[in-house]
Every structure is written in structure tokens, then in C-alpha cells.
N, C-alpha and C positions, 0 to 999 in steps of 0.2 A: 698374494694371489688376487687376480682380478676376476670377479664374478658378476655376471649380469643375467637377469631372468628375461627370457623371451617366451611368451605364451606359457608362463608358469614352469618353464624348463630351465635349469641353470646351465649357462655356458661359461666355462672357465678358460681363461687365458693364462698359461703358465710357462715357465722356462723349461728347457729340455732337461736341465739338471734336476728340477723338482719332479718332472715326469719319471726320471730314472730312480730318484730316491723313493718315490711312492710305488714304484714297480707297476705303473699303469699300463694296461693293455685293453684293447677294445673287446667289448662283449655285446651280446644282443641288446642289452639294456643301456649300456654306457659306451658311447663312442669316444675314442681317443685318436687324434689325427695330428700330423705334423703340418705346420704352416708352410705353404709353398712360396710365400713371399709376395703374393699378388692379392689385392683386395677383392678381386672377382672370386677368388677361392672362398673368402669369408662370406660373400653374398650368398653363395650356394647353401651354406649352413643356416644363415639368417632366414632365407626363404623357406627352407625345410622346417625350421622351428616355428615359424609363423603359421605354417599350413597344417602341421601335424604335431602330435605328442608321442612320436614313435619311440623316443629315447627318454630315459630318466635323467640323463645328463650328457653333455658334450664337452670334451676337453680338447683344446687346441694348444699345441706347444711349439716353441721356437727357441733357437739359440739366442735370438735377439728379442727378448720379451718386450722391451720398450717400444721397438718398432711394430711388433705385433699389436700391442694395445693402441698405438697411434694410428696404425692402418685401420683397425677396427672402428675406432671412434670417428675417423674421418668420414665414415659412411652414415653418420648420424648427426642430428642437431642435439647437442648436450645441454641439458637444463639442470640447474642446481636448485634444490629444494631443501626444506628442513621441517622436522616434525618432532612430536613429543610422545613419550610414554609417561603418562601422568597418573600419580597415585593420590588417593584421598587419605583422610586421617585413619581410616580403617584398613589401609593397605590394599584396597581394591584399585584396579587399573581402569582408566577411561578407554572405552572402545566405541567405535562407530560402525554402523551398518550402511554400506553404500554399494549400489549396483550389484547386489547379490552376494557380497563378501563382507566379512568382518575386517575392519581396517583400523588404522590409527590416524589421528589428525596430522595433516602435513600440507605443504604448499610451496609454490615457487618463491624464490628470493626476489624482493623488489630491488630496483636499482639503488645502489649505495647502502643496502641493508646487510648487516652481518648475518651469519648463519644462526647465531643464538637469538638475535632479534626476530628473525623470520620464524623460527620455531615457536617462540612464545606468542607472536602475533597470530600465526595460523591456528594454534591451539585455541586461543581466545575466540577468534572469528568463527571457527567451525563448531565450537561446543558451547559458547556462551559463558565460559568461565571468566571471572574478573581478576582473581588473585592467583597468580601462577609463579611459583618459585623454581627457577631452573637450577638443577642439581649437578649435572655433569654429562659428558659425552658418552654415548653407548656404542654406536657403530655407524657405518655407512653402507647403504644398499644401492643397487642399480637395477632398473628394469626398463624394458623397451615398450614403447607404445607409439601409435600414430596420432598426430595432432589433427586439427580441423582442416589443415592444408594437405593432409595425407603424407606429411613428412615423417620419416622414421626418427624417433627421439629416444634418447637415453635420459631418464630422470634419475639424477644422482641425489639421493636424500641423506642428509645428516640428521641422526637421531639423538635426542637428549632425554635424560631422565628428568622428570619434574614432579613437584608436589603442589597440592592446593588444599586450602581450608574450605573451599566452596563445595557444595553438594549438588546444587541445581544445575541441570544441563539443558541447553537449548540447541538442538541440532540445526545446522545451517542448511535449510532445505534447498536453497538455490544452488548449492554444491552437491545436490543429489544425496544428501545424508538423511536417511529415513529414521534412524534411531541413534541415540547416544546413551550409554549406560555405564555403570560401574560393575566390574566383573572380576572374579579371581582368575589370574593368568593361567593357572594349571588346567582350566577347562579347555584351553586352546591346544594343549599338548595331549591331555588324556582323552577328552571326548572328541577332539578333532572336528569342530564345526568348520564350515566353509570359510577359509581365511587365505589371503594371498601368501605365497611362500616367502616373499621378501619380508612380510610383516612377521611371520613366524620366526624368521631369522633374527629380527630385532628382539623378540621375546627371548629366544634362546641365548642371544648375546648378553642380554640383561641378567639372565640366570647365572651365566658363567662368571659375571663380574660381581654379583651380589654376595 
């Protein structure tokens, strides 16, 4: 399944067989629609999601899933990024507060850089940690935003579990990070502070594999 968040609403692109297996039908909260084979069709849904949060989710299906995904991504500038879910010796996770939301450290891959290298570098740069031990892959997330040139972009982020023996955190203020702290992950599920949905997805993916 291909999932991308647009204005905090998940848009899923799936095969017609998966749609039938799941018995998906449209409701007032969750829209299900067949792909008409033209990218202009997809733009209608992208525009709607950018302007409103009318639906809890939108699912578009096609007999040709690969073409559907290819047509969808052709409408965007795709950027690869990597980040980390970092734990200290007490088992608390590193979280950052940026632009009104709780987040995890991440950033774009530099030219010639591997995903793992970028993930560790970005964690160090955004939080001031020095000793970071990469443990393993967690999941991949996609979300849409507009860059400074007003281009629609998909940021595809690869997430890794990490550990550190460091405790001191220094938030990178030039990246609009107001706070960095150690926290118990269950607070983001039970108390539900303001957190990006794709970040919540990373936390949930970690819990499933832990």
C-alpha cells in the first residue's frame, strides 16, 4: 500500500484487488474512488486535500497500481530524507518541538549520502547528540508540502531506531526547533499532544516491531 499525508489527511493508492479484499466503500468520512487513468483526476483530490480536511481519509484504487503511483508522483518533486527515533539509557525517546508540532529529527539526503548516513547526521545536527548508534530500520513515510519555489513536493523519509549514551540536547534553532527533550513514547498515544500523523505512524510502527 502506498500512503501519503496531505494536510494531515492520509491518501492511499491501492490495487483494485486490495479494495475488494478490504470491502472498501465510500462514506461521509472516508472517500473511495476508482482512478480514471488521467493525472488531472488526481489533481482534483490533491487540491481538495490541500484546501480542506473534509475527509478522514481518501483511497484511490486501480487495476494498474504501478501506473497509478507513477502518475501521482509525476505531479510532485520527490525528495528523499532520513531520520531517527532515538532512545537514551533510560528508554526514553528523543522528541523535538518545531512549528507548533512535536516531531522527530530528520532531513534531506545529501548528494552521495546513504539513507543511514543521512539519518545519523541529521539527528546529530538537529539535537546536538555526539554518540549515536544506529540499530535498524523502522518504516518509511510520505508527506506533501510546498517548497520555497511553491513546488508541490513529496518528502519520503526513511526512519531508523537509534540509541545514545548522551543526555544533553541542543536544539538546532536555525531549523526552527524550539525544544528537544527525552519523553516516554506512550504520552503521544495516550495523551495525544499535537503531533504530525506521519510521526505518530513511525511510533506505532516501532511499537509493532518492538
